[in-house]
C-alpha positions in Angstrom: -5.2 37.8 6.3 -3.4 40.6 8.0 -0.2 38.5 8.2 -0.3 38.0 4.4 -0.2 41.7 3.8 2.4 42.2 6.5 4.5 39.6 4.8 4.3 41.5 1.5 6.1 44.5 3.2 3.1 46.6 4.4 2.9 48.0 7.9 0.5 46.7 10.5 -1.5 49.9 10.3 -1.8 49.7 6.5 -2.9 46.1 6.6 -5.6 46.8 9.2 -6.9 49.8 7.4 -7.0 48.0 4.0 -8.8 45.0 5.4 -11.4 47.2 7.2 -12.0 49.2 4.1 -12.5 46.1 1.9 -14.5 43.7 4.1 -11.4 41.5 4.9 -10.8 40.7 1.2 -7.0 40.3 0.9 -6.8 40.9 -2.9 -9.0 44.0 -2.7 -7.0 45.2 0.3 -3.8 44.8 -1.6 -5.2 46.8 -4.6 -6.4 49.4 -2.1 -2.9 49.7 -0.5 -1.3 50.2 -3.9 -3.7 53.0 -4.7 -3.3 54.6 -1.2 0.4 54.6 -0.3 0.2 57.6 2.0 0.6 56.4 5.6 -0.5 59.8 7.0 -4.0 59.3 5.6 -4.6 56.3 7.9 -7.3 56.9 10.6 -5.4 55.3 13.5 -8.1 55.9 16.0 -10.5 53.7 14.0 -7.9 50.9 13.9 -7.3 51.1 17.6 -11.1 50.8 18.3 -11.4 47.8 16.0 -8.7 45.8 17.9 -9.5 44.1 21.2 -7.4 45.8 24.0 -7.7 45.7 27.7 -8.1 48.7 30.0 -4.5 48.8 30.9 -3.3 49.2 27.3 -5.9 51.9 26.7 -4.9 53.8 29.7 -1.2 53.6 28.7 -2.0 55.0 25.3 -3.9 57.9 26.8 -1.1 58.6 29.2 1.5 58.7 26.5 -0.7 61.0 24.4 -1.1 63.4 27.3 2.6 63.5 28.1 3.7 64.1 24.6 1.2 66.8 23.8 2.8 69.2 26.3 5.8 69.6 24.1 4.0 69.8 20.8 3.5 72.9 18.7 -0.1 73.9 17.8 0.5 72.9 14.1 1.9 69.4 14.8 0.8 66.6 17.0 1.9 63.2 17.8 -0.4 60.4 16.6 0.4 57.1 18.3 -1.0 54.4 16.2 -0.7 51.4 18.5 1.2 50.2 21.6 3.9 47.8 20.6 5.0 45.3 23.2 7.4 42.3 23.3 4.4 39.9 23.2 3.8 37.3 20.5 0.8 39.2 19.1 3.0 42.3 18.4 5.7 40.1 16.8 3.3 38.5 14.4 1.7 41.7 13.2 4.8 43.9 12.9 5.9 44.9 9.3 9.3 44.2 7.9 9.6 47.2 5.6 7.7 49.9 3.6 9.1 48.9 0.3 5.8 49.2 -1.5 5.1 52.7 -0.2 5.8 56.0 -2.0 8.5 57.5 0.2 7.6 61.0 -0.9 4.4 60.6 1.2 6.2 59.4 4.3 7.0 61.5 7.4 10.7 62.3 8.0 11.2 62.3 11.8 13.8 64.3 13.6 15.3 61.2 15.1 17.8 58.5 14.1 17.4 54.8 14.4 19.5 53.5 17.3 20.3 50.4 15.3 21.1 51.4 11.7 21.9 55.0 12.6 19.8 56.2 9.7 17.2 59.0 10.0 13.7 57.5 10.6 11.3 57.8 7.7 7.7 56.5 8.0 6.8 55.1 11.4 9.0 55.9 14.4 9.0 53.2 17.1 9.9 54.8 20.4 10.7 52.8 23.5 8.3 53.7 26.4 10.8 52.6 29.0 14.0 54.3 27.8 14.4 58.1 27.6 15.9 58.1 24.1 15.7 54.9 22.1 14.0 54.7 18.7 13.9 52.2 15.9 12.9 52.6 12.2 10.4 50.5 10.5 13.0 48.2 9.0 14.8 47.4 12.3 11.7 47.2 14.5 10.9 43.5 13.8 14.2 42.6 15.5 13.7 44.8 18.5 13.9 41.8 20.9 17.4 41.2 19.7 18.6 44.8 19.6 16.8 45.9 22.8 15.4 44.7 26.1 12.7 42.2 25.3 10.5 43.4 28.2 10.3 47.0 27.0 7.3 48.3 25.1 7.4 50.6 22.1 5.1 53.4 21.0 4.5 53.9 17.2 4.4 57.5 15.9 3.3 58.3 12.4 3.9 62.0 12.6 7.0 63.8 13.8 7.5 64.6 17.5 8.5 68.2 17.7 10.1 69.6 20.9 10.5 73.3 21.6 14.3 73.2 21.7 14.6 71.3 18.4 14.9 73.0 15.1 12.7 72.0 12.2 14.3 69.9 9.5 15.4 71.6 6.3 14.3 70.6 2.9 17.7 69.2 2.2 17.7 67.0 5.3 14.2 65.7 4.4 15.3 65.0 0.8 18.5 63.3 2.0 16.5 61.1 4.5 14.1 60.1 1.8 16.9 59.3 -0.6 18.6 57.0 1.9 15.2 55.3 2.5 14.8 54.8 -1.2 18.3 53.2 -1.3 17.4 51.0 1.6 14.2 49.9 -0.1 16.0 49.2 -3.3 18.5 47.0 -1.4 15.6 45.2 0.3 13.9 44.5 -3.1 17.2 43.3 -4.6 17.9 41.0 -1.6 14.4 39.6 -1.8 14.7 39.0 -5.5 18.1 37.3 -5.1 16.6 35.1 -2.3 13.7 34.1 -4.5 16.0 33.3 -7.4 18.1 31.2 -5.0 15.0 29.4 -3.8 13.8 28.8 -7.4 17.2 27.4 -8.3 17.2 25.1 -5.2 13.7 23.9 -6.1 14.8 23.1 -9.7 17.9 21.2 -8.5 15.7 19.3 -6.1 13.2 18.5 -8.9 16.0 17.2 -11.1 17.4 15.1 -8.4 14.0 13.6 -7.6 13.5 12.9 -11.3 16.9 11.2 -11.6 16.3 9.1 -8.5 12.9 8.0 -9.8 14.4 7.1 -13.2 17.1 5.0 -11.5 14.6 3.3 -9.3 12.4 2.4 -12.3 15.5 1.1 -14.2 16.5 -1.0 -11.2 13.0 -2.4 -10.9 12.9 -3.4 -14.6 16.3 -5.1 -14.3 15.0 -7.1 -11.3 11.9 -8.1 -13.2 14.0 -9.3 -16.2 16.2 -11.3 -13.9 13.2 -12.9 -12.2 11.7 -13.8 -15.6 15.0 -15.4 -16.8 15.3 -17.4 -13.6 11.7 -18.7 -14.0 12.4 -19.7 -17.6 15.5 -21.6 -16.6 13.6 -23.4 -13.9 10.9 -24.4 -16.3 13.5 -25.7 -18.8 15.2 -27.7 -16.0 11.9 -29.3 -14.9 11.1 -30.2 -18.5 14.5 -31.8 -19.0 14.1 -33.7 -15.8 10.7 -35.0 -16.8 12.0 -36.1 -20.3 14.9 -37.9 -18.7 12.5 -39.8 -16.4 10.4 -40.8 -19.3 13.4 -42.0 -21.3 14.7 -44.0 -18.3 11.3 -45.7 -17.9 11.1 -46.6 -21.6 14.6 -48.1 -21.4 13.7 -50.0 -18.3 10.5 -51.4 -20.0 12.6 -52.5 -23.0 15.0 -54.3 -20.8 12.2 -56.1 -19.0 10.6 -57.2 -22.3 14.0 -58.4 -23.6 14.6 -60.4 -20.4 11.2 -62.0 -20.6 11.8 -62.9 -24.3 15.2 -64.4 -23.5 13.7 -66.5 -20.7 11.0 -68.1 -22.9 13.3 -68.7 -26.0 15.2 -71.8 -24.7 12.1 -73.8 -23.7 10.5 -73.3 -27.2 13.7 -74.4 -28.9 13.9 -77.7 -27.0 10.3 -78.6 -27.7 10.6 -77.9 -31.3 13.7 -79.9 -31.7 12.2 -82.9 -29.9 9.1 -83.0 -32.0 10.8 -82.1 -35.3 13.3 -85.1 -35.3 11.4 -88.4 -35.6 14.3 -90.4 -37.1 18.1 -90.1 -37.3 18.1 -89.9 -41.0 15.6 -87.0 -41.2 17.1 -83.6 -42.0 17.3 -81.2 -39.1 14.5 -78.7 -39.1 15.2 -75.0 -38.8 14.3 -73.4 -35.5 10.9 -71.8 -35.7 10.5 -68.1 -35.4 9.2 -66.5 -32.2 5.4 -66.1 -32.6 4.2 -62.5 -32.3 2.2 -61.9 -29.2 -1.1 -60.1 -29.7 -1.9 -58.0 -26.6 -5.5 -57.4 -25.9 -4.9 -55.1 -22.9 -2.5 -52.4 -21.9 -1.7 -50.4 -18.8 -1.5 -46.6 -19.3 0.2 -44.1 -17.0 -1.1 -40.6 -17.3 1.0 -37.6 -16.0 -1.3 -34.8 -14.7 -0.6 -31.0 -14.8 0.9 -31.0 -11.3 3.4 -33.7 -12.1 1.6 -36.6 -10.4 0.6 -39.8 -12.3 -2.4 -42.1 -12.4 -2.6 -45.6 -13.9 -5.3 -47.9 -15.3 -5.7 -50.9 -17.6 -7.6 -50.6 -20.8 -8.7 -52.9 -23.7 -6.8 -52.7 -27.0 -10.1 -51.8 -28.7 -10.9 -49.0 -26.4 -10.9 -45.6 -28.0 -9.1 -42.5 -26.6 -12.5 -41.2 -25.5 -12.6 -44.0 -22.9 -9.2 -42.9 -21.6 -10.3 -39.2 -21.7 -13.4 -39.9 -19.6 -11.5 -42.0 -17.1 -8.9 -39.2 -16.6 -11.6 -36.6 -16.2 -13.2 -38.6 -13.4 -10.0 -39.8 -11.7 -7.6 -36.8 -11.9 -6.2 -35.6 -8.6 -4.6 -32.3 -9.5 -7.6 -30.3 -8.4 -8.4 -28.9 -11.9 -11.5 -29.1 -14.0 -12.5 -28.3 -17.5 -11.4 -29.5 -20.9 -7.9 -30.8 -21.6 -5.9 -32.6 -24.3 -4.3 -36.1 -24.4 -0.7 -36.1 -25.6 2.0 -38.8 -26.1 5.6 -38.0 -25.3 7.4 -40.3 -27.8 6.6 -39.6 -30.5 5.2 -36.3 -29.4 1.6 -36.0 -30.6 -1.5 -34.2 -29.3 -5.0 -35.7 -30.1 -7.8 -33.4 -30.9 -11.4 -33.8 -29.7 -12.4 -35.1 -33.0 -9.9 -38.0 -32.9 -10.9 -39.2 -29.4 -13.9 -41.2 -30.8 -12.2 -42.6 -33.9 -8.7 -43.6 -32.7 -8.3 -46.8 -30.6 -5.4 -47.6 -28.3 -4.1 -50.1 -30.8 -4.3 -47.6 -33.6 -2.5 -45.0 -31.4 0.3 -47.6 -30.9 -0.1 -47.6 -27.2 -0.1 -51.4 -26.8 3.0 -53.2 -25.5 5.4 -54.4 -28.2 6.6 -58.0 -28.3 
């Protein structure tokens, strides 16, 4: 919670005081800070008591207080707010700037920041190891880069007045506050520019992601269309192959019937001629026509849904219902349920109502010749 307020630009002291005054409610603490911008109104002793510190840190703070009070005037005193060290805890809780604070309420110190060379306004961070090394609130977060990382710093909210130093004039105080205002304006501007740059980058990333998603979807749709076209071509090829096999079989059966007819024709002609010529003077009789064979049975071949076939012999007077029942009990394609009987040439599908009334002879399924 304290880190959120520090990230917004408030000091560590302000964040602690605001959270303590508002039961650790971040939103209430933020409103309280906006209503109480005066850093000098913070009760630093209360904040120090609320933080867990060891005896060594407490004794160091007391020692600094006793040393600095020797050179203070009766009307002014140094108020160390906390002992800043190079540890991870101090780094996490240190503020970046006082941009949300009314600069007219901040203390103008008689010291200049050893990094930016500007007069310190607000909190003065003084090195406890070096004789004369100070940092302003804006440069303090980078102290481990600018200064020895092992050195500790002491925070001072009020000005440290030495007997040999002259008090600051009103012009000097006003000039220091004016420079701080300019620095805060620059910080706000830089933060705004950074936020705009981040927003622009996020928008570009969003557009890029949307474009990539659209391209991926288009590619997927094209792949699906290609797969569907390949499947359709494969089905057509299989259907053409099956039709060619049926035509070939029909042609072979015709050839077999023709060969059988040609084999029987000479014997019949010889017999007829012998019996039809009793005397030499009798006129020659015309060759008799081939008698039509009446088939009483037929062999049917049924092609199942998986491409396999089954065969059986039926009577000419059997109805299609007999064939239907035989297929239902003999099929080997592993499927069950109702189905339709269909002839290939001519292509015809028989309904359930026709199965009981149409015989194999009526359906023209008997051999010809």
